[in-house]
N, C-alpha and C positions, 0 to 999 in steps of 0.2 A: 504494500500500500504506500503510495507516495504521500508525503506530508502536505497538509494544507499550508498556505502561505498566510502569515500574520505579520502585518507591518508593525514595527516596534521603534519607538523613540526611547533611548536610554540616557537619561540625564544624571544618572547616579555615579558614573565612573566605576561602578562594580561590573563584574561579568554579567552578560545577559543570561536569563534563564536558559538552561540546557538540560537535556536528558543525561543522567549519569551512566546508563547502560542502554544497549540496543532495545531492551524489552521494558524499560521504565515507562510507567503510565504518567508520572508527574515530573515536572521540572522544578527544581528548587528556586525560590525567589528570595532575594536578599533585602535586608533593611538598608534604607538610604538615610543615614543620620550624619549630616555634615558636621554637627557639633561633636561627633565622636561616639557617644553612647548614651543610653538612658537606662534607668532601672525600673522594672515593674515590681511593685510591692505585692505581697500575697493578696489576692482578691482584686487587684487593680486590672483594669482593661484600658487599652489605648489603641488608637489608630496609628499604625506604623507606616510611614511613607516608603515607597520603593524607588521612586524616580523613573518609573516605567509608565509609558503610554502606549496603548495598542489599538489597532483597527482590526477587530475580530470579524471574520467574514460572516455575512448574513447566513442564518441557519445554524450557527454555532454559538456556544457559550464557553466561558472560561470559568472553571470551578476553582475556588481557593480552599485548600484542604490543609490540615495540620501536618507537621512533620512528626512522625512517630517517635523519634528519638527525643525531641523536646518534650513531648507529652509524657513519655515514660520516665525520663530522667529528672525533669524539672517541673512537671505539671503545667507546662505552658502550651496552650492550644489556641486554635482559631475559634473565636466566640460564636460566630454565625456559620458554623461549618455545615455543609459546604457553602461558602459564599459564592455568589454568582456575579460575574462580570458580563453584562449584556453586550451584544454585538454593536449596539449603537452608542455605547459609552466611550468618550474620548478623553476623560480626565485622567489624572494620575491614579495608578493602582495603589490602593491602601489596604493594609491587612489589619483586621481587628484581632489583637491578641489579648488573652487574659491569662493571668498567673493563678492557677488553681493549686499551686504548690504551697509549701509552708515557709519558703525562704525567698528573699528578694532575688530577682533574676535580671542580670545585666545583659542588655542587647547592644552589641557593638555594630558600628557601621560595617556593612558588607556581610554580616552574619546571615546565614540561611534561616529563614523564619517560617516558611510555609512552602506548599507545593501548588503549582498550577497544572490543572488537568483540563484539556480541551475536549468538548463533546458536542455531537450533533444535538440540536434542540428544535423541537417542533412546537407549533402553536395549535391549539385545539379550538373548536367552536362547540359550545354546549348546546345540547338539545334538551330543553326542559320537558320532562315527562311526568306522568302521575305514578308510575310503578316501574320497577327494574326487572330484567329477566332473572329467574331464580338460578341458583347454583347449589352444589352439594354443601358448600361452606355456609351459605346464607349470611347471617349477621354475626357469625362467630368472630370475635375481635381478639384483643391482646391475650396471649396465652392459649388461644383456641387449639393450636396444634399439639399441645401437651408438652411433656418433658422427655419423651423418648426420642 
């Protein structure tokens, strides 16, 4: 499969997002902190700038997802995961991070803070009806499939 083309402006001076391996789904994105660094206190959330601006092709979205290492080791994650960057957005990409850990977490300029995953995106039109077709599951919700 050939990659889709996404136009990118990088005002950060950091490396552009790139896949770490041939089979990677996400690209690491880095913090753009010209002041050098910032500290996220436990329970604190902040919008972290990246210095990146993109033109995502119509019919696609860019999902912002946590980095598993930051989540496991420090309790730092993307608050609105997955965040969505729409194809018609042209502003700077910002990452909403939250520190769910018990210690302050310092973010340095250029530190990898999240992943970007591009995906096809379709729009739907709702058809308002009075009833829905039945299924074997019916209205079974959370926990419906059991523990096996």
